[in-house]
N, C-alpha and C positions, 0 to 999 in steps of 0.2 A: 546389034542385038543386046538388049539390056540384061544385066544379071538378075536372076530370079531371087526375090526376096524371101528369105526363110524365117520363120518365127518359131521359137521354142515353146512348147506347151507349158502352162503355168503348173508349178508343183502341186501334188495333191495335198489337201489339208491334212495336218497331222492329227492323229487320233489322241483323245485325252488320255492322260497317264493312268487315270482311275476314275472311279465314281466321284462326282462333286457332292460334297456335303452341303445341303441348303442351309444349315445353321452356321456355316462359316468353319474356319480352322478350328481344330480341337486343341486343347491344352497340351496334348502329347505330341502334336505336330512340331518337329524341330525347326521346320522352316516358317512357322507361323509368326515368329518375332516376339512372342509373349512368353515370359518365363512361367513355368508352372509354379503353383503355390505349394511349397514344400511342407511336409509335416513339422520339420524342424523350425520353420518360421513361426508357425502358430503356437508351437511349444515355447519358443522364446518370447512371444508376445504374452502368453499366459503367465510365464515366469515374471515379466516386468509388471504385469498387473497385480500379481500376488505380492511382490515386493512393495509396490505402492500401497496396497491395501494394509499390509503390515505396518508400514510407516505412518499411514493415516490413524490406525488404531493406537499405536504408540504415542503419537502427538495428541490425539484426542482423549486418551484415558485420563490424564490429570484434570482436564476441564470437565469431563463427564463425572468424575469422582467428586469434584468440588460442587458441581450443580446438584447432584443427588444427596451429598452430605448436608446441604443447606436445609433439607427437609427431613433429616434423620432425627430421631430422638437421641438423648445422651447415651442410652443403652446401646443403640445401634452404632454410635460413633466409637465406643470403646469396646465393641464385640471383638472376640478372637475365635476364629479367623475373621477377617474384615467382612463386612456385609456390604454388597453393592447396592442392592435395591432395599429401600427402607421398609422395614416391617410395619411401620405406622407413619404415615405422612403427617408432618406437623409444621406449623409456622411459628413455633415459640421462639426459635433463634431470631427470627426477624423482629419480633416484638422486644426481645431482650436487648438487641443491638440498638433499636431505636430509642430505648429507655436510657441506656448507658452513654450512647454517642449521638451528638446532634448531626445525624446524617444528612438531613435536607440542607443545612448550612454549608457542610463540607462538600456536598455534591454540587451546590450552586457555585461555590468558589472554584472548584475544578472545572466546571462547565464554562464559567465566565472567562477564566483564564485561557482555556483551550480554544474556545470560539474566537476570542479577540486575537490570539496569537495566530491562528489559522488565517483569519481575515487579513491581518496585516501583512502576513507573508504572501498571500495570493496577490495583494495589490503591489507591494514593494518589489517582490521578486519578479513579477511580471513586467513591471515598468523597467527595471534594470536589465532584465533579459532581452526585452524588446530593443533597448538602446544599445546593448552590446551586439546584438544580431543584425539590426536593420538601419542603425544610424551610423554615419561616418563622421568621426571626429577623432582628434589627436589623442593618443594614450589609451585608445579602446583596448588594444591587446594586453597593454600593461595592467589595466584594471581587471581584465579577465584573469591574468596570471596571479593577481592578488586574491581573487575569489578562489582559484584553485589551491593557492597556498594556504588559505583559511581552512580548507577542507582537510588539510594535513595536520592541523594543530589539535591536539586532544582536547576534548571538551573539559575534562577535570582540570587541565592546566589553566583555564581561564577563570575558575571559580573565585580565587583570591582577588585577581584584579577587578573582576565584576562586583565582588562584594565591597571593595574599597570604594569603587566608583559610586555604587548605589548609596553607600553610607554618606559620602560627601554630597550627593544629591538629595539626602534625606528621603530616600524612597524605600528604606527597610520597613517591612510591615505594612506594605501597600500593594494594591493590585498592580500599580504601574511598575513597581520594583520586581514583581513576579513576570511581568510580560515584556518590558523593554529589552532585556538582554536577548530575547529570541524573536524580536519583531520582524527581522529580515535575515534568514539563514543563508549561508553560502551554497549549500546543496540545493535550495530552491532557486537561486539565481542560475546555477549551472543547469538545472533541469529546464527551466523556462527558455534560456538561451538556446539549448538544443532544439527545443520544439519551435522557436520563433525562426530559426534558420530554415525550417522547412517550408515556410511561407514563400510563395514565388515573389520575387522582387518586382515583376511586371505588374502583379495585381496592386501593389502598393503605389507603384509609379503612376498607374492609371488613375487611381484615386487622387494622387497629388495633381495630376494634370487637370482633373475635374474641379480642382479648387478645394479640396478636403484638407483640413488642417491635420497636423500630426496627432493631436489629442483625439480627434474624431477617428482617424485611422487606426489608432491603437485600440480604442474601446469598441468600435463598430465592425472592424474588419479583422484585426489580428486576434483579439480575445475570443470570438466565437470559433475561430479555426483551432484553437488550442485547448478546447474543453477537456480532452483526455489528459492532458498535462495538469490542468487545473484540479481534476479529480484526484489524479495521482498524488499531487502535492498536498491536497486537502487531507487525504487519509494519512500520509506519512507525518505531516506536521501535527494533525490532531492527536494521532497516536502518541507521538513523542512528547507533546505537551501535556496530555492527560496522564501519562505514566511517569512524568518527570517527578523524581523524588528528592534527589540531592539539593538542587537549587531552592526549591520551596522550603526544604528543612533548614538551610542556612539562611535564607533571606526573611524568615518569618519567626518571630518570637511571641507574637499574640496568637493564642489558640483560635481566635475569631478569624484569623486569616489562613488557617491551615486549609490545604487542599485534601481531598479524600485519601490519597495514598499516605500522606503524612500523618493525618489523624488516625488512620487505621494502624499505621506502624507504632505511633505513640500509645494507642490503646493496647496493642499486643505486648509491648514491653513493660506495661504498668501492672505489676502483680496484683495491685488492689482492685484493678478493673477487669483484668483478663483471666482471672482465676476460673478454670473450667469453662473456657469460652472457645473451644475449637469450632463449635457449630456457628458461633457469632463471627468468627474470623472467616469461615467459609461464606457466610452471607455477605460480609464486606468485600471479599474478593470477588464474588459474583457481581456485586453492584459496580466494581471498578471495571469489569470486563464487559458488561453488557452495552454500555454507550458506544465503545469502540467496535464491538461486533456489529451493532446496528448500522454504524456509519459505513462499515466495510461492505455489509450486505447491499446497502442502497447504492454505493458507488463501485461495486465489484466490476461491472462490465467496463466502465471507463478506466478503472484502475489497471486491469490486465491490458486493455488496449494501449493505455499510455506507456507502460512498461514495454510492450512489444514494439511500439513505434520509436521509443527512445533507443532501443538496441539497434535500430536501423539507421540512426542518425550518423 
């Protein structure tokens, strides 16, 4: 006689612990896994925004004052207490500056030097950065170490050797003398090398297997991939060259070769020219800032992207 098979009944289904919220777990549910938004966090964020707004106002106030003062009358410029908004908008200071100073010539000199220096840095720094990042040759690391060492040398320390060299080459009072010392800067080489390292080696090897020459790979493959770095380098080099004051002051004796910052400084220190010229100095400063501001506005997106990407290299 076989033993009877016994089966135990299944356990009854457990009742829900409470009503189910159709909208999902609430913020106050400690088991939901989501931290509640505290009032302290919002207050802290508001404080950060307030500090940033104050910093923005502090940094923008001088530029705002300069721009508004360019359109003020002499009475508003000497008013006490100071007047922010002109009581009467005028362009007389623009006319006076153009009469006393050959602004178009000096503007052309500054623009020519800045554009050519920027273009030369984009070409030479990109080529050297590509070579240091993607080509295998002896002494590559030593060359890069020299580039890093050049970054540690103060620029003012090089003024005297550069002046002696330009004098021996008879390039004083020439555009070439203003541009050649800055045609390829160490920071540009470092920046482009860091970006070139982010390009996959497999992509370049595939192009070489297909028969592409190194020059073609550099211009058609590598350069389009580093556009953020090119925009970043363009802004930094253009800004430095446009605002460069010491070297153009040393390397030029002919007023026809003055850049705009040198011409404006010479005008401001000449008592025969600059008497009662606060408004004209404001106009000149505004003319110096506008090109750099326009370049930054045009390339701002690539500039911020380039800085962010460089920080991850």
